[in-house]
N, C-alpha and C positions, 0 to 999 in steps of 0.2 A: 631119893637117889640123885646124886650130883650129876651135872652135865657131863663131867669126865667119865662117870660110871656108865651113863647112857652111851656115850661115844665108844667106850671100850667094849661094851656089850655088842654094839652094832659091828664094830671091827671084828670081833671074835665070831659072832653068830651068823652074820650076813655076808661079810666079805671074806674073812679067814685069810688063807694064804693065796687066794685066787687073785687074778688081775681083773678086779671088778670095780665099778664105781657104785657109790651108794645113791639110791633114789629114796628120799625121805618123804613120808606123808605123815599126817597128823596122828591118826589112830589105827588100831588093828582092823576096823571095818574098812577104812580107806585102803589099807594094805591089801586085804582080800579082794576088794573090788578092782583095784588096779592090776593085781596079778591075773585075774580073769580076763580083763580087757587086753592086757599085753600078750597073754598066751594066745588069745583069739586073733589078734591083729598083727602082732610082730613076732613071728616064729623065731626062736633062738635068742630072744631078748635077755634071757637069764644067763647067757654066756658072758655078757658084758656088764650086767647090772644086778644089784641086789636091792630089794625093797625092804625098807625098815620103817616101823612106826616110831615116831619120835616121842609121842605121848601128848603133845600139845603144840599149838602154833608157836608159842613162845620158845619152847625147847627146840623145836625144829629150827627156828631162826638162830638160836644160840649155837646149835650144832653147825649150821652153815657158816657162822662166823669163825668157828674153829677149823673147819675143813672146807675151804672155798672150792675145792674140786668136787664136792658132793653137790647134788641137785635136790632141790626141795619143792614140793607143791603143797599149797595151803588153800583152804576155803577162803573165799572173799569175806564172808561173815559181814560185819558191819562196816568194813572199810569202804569209803567212797573212792572215786577214781583218783583223786589227789593223793589219798593215803596209799593206794595201790602203786601209783607212780613213784611216790617217795620210797616205799619199801623196796621196790625193784631197783631203783637207782642206788640204794644203799647195799643191796644184795643182788647182784646180777644173776646169781645162781638160784634165785627164788622165782617160782612161777605161782601165779594166783589164778584160781578158777574164775571164769567170768561170771558164774552164778554164785549165789549166796553160799551154797555148800554142794558137795557131791550128790547128796540125796535129792537136790532139786532136779537133777536129770531123770530121776525115777518117775516123774509125772509125765514123761513122754514115753509111751510104750514102745515106739519104734526105736528110740535110742536105747532103751533097756533090753529089748528083744535081740537086737543085733549081736551083742557080745556073749549072749548066753551060749554055752556049749551045746552042740547038736543033741546030745543025750538029754539035756534039760528041755530043749525046744520040742523034741519028739514026745516028751512026757505030757505036754499040754494038749488035751483033747480039743480039736478045732484049730490048733496052730496059732499063728500070729494074730489072726483076726479075733479069736476067742480071748487071747491074752489081752489084746487092746480093749475089748469090751469090758473085761473084768477090771482092768486098771482104771479106765475112765469112769466106771460106775461110782468110784469113790472120789472123783476129782473135786466135787464141791467141798468135801472134808479137807482135802489137801490144801485147797485155796484158803479156806478159813484158817487153817493152821498157819499158813504162810503169812497171811495178813496179820494175825495176832502176833506172830513172832516179830514181824517188822515193826509193829507198834510197841510191843513190850520191851524189846531189846534195848532201844535207846533210853527208855525210862529206867530200866534196871542198871544200865551203864552209868546213868546220872546218879542214881542212888549209891552205887558202889564208889563213885568218885567223891561223894560226900561222906564216905565212911560207914555206910550201912552194910 
C-alpha cells in the first residue's frame, strides 16, 4: 500500500468530514493502548482527535511529512538521544517515547494499573496489590528479554546494513 493510500485511508476512516486532527502511532496495538489511556485520562479527547495506526515508524514519518498538521508518536527503539533530537528537529510534529517502546511501561504495574478501566480493575481478585505481585513475579524474564533485545538489535542492524 502506498503512502498516499495510507493517508487517504486515515482521512476517510479516522477523520472523515469531522473537524479532527490525526494522532498517528506505529501499530494497531499502540492505537488500542492509547485509546484506553486517553479515554481514561482525557474525557472527550475523541471530539478533537482521531487515532490511526500508520503501520511502521517509517510510514508514520512519511505521513507527517505530507501532513504537518498531524501529530505522531513513535517508540524510541534503537535511537540514541542525538538521533531523537535530529528527528524532532526535522519533524516538530513528531514525539518520541522516552523508553525503548510502549511495552516497556508494562513492567511497572502501577503505571499499567492506573489506566485500566474500573471494570477490569474490579475483575482482579485482590486488586492492585495482587496485580502487582503477579506482574513482578515475571520481572526476571522481562529483564532478560530486554537485555537480549538491547544486545541483539545493534548486531542485527549491522548485519542488515551489510546486506544480510
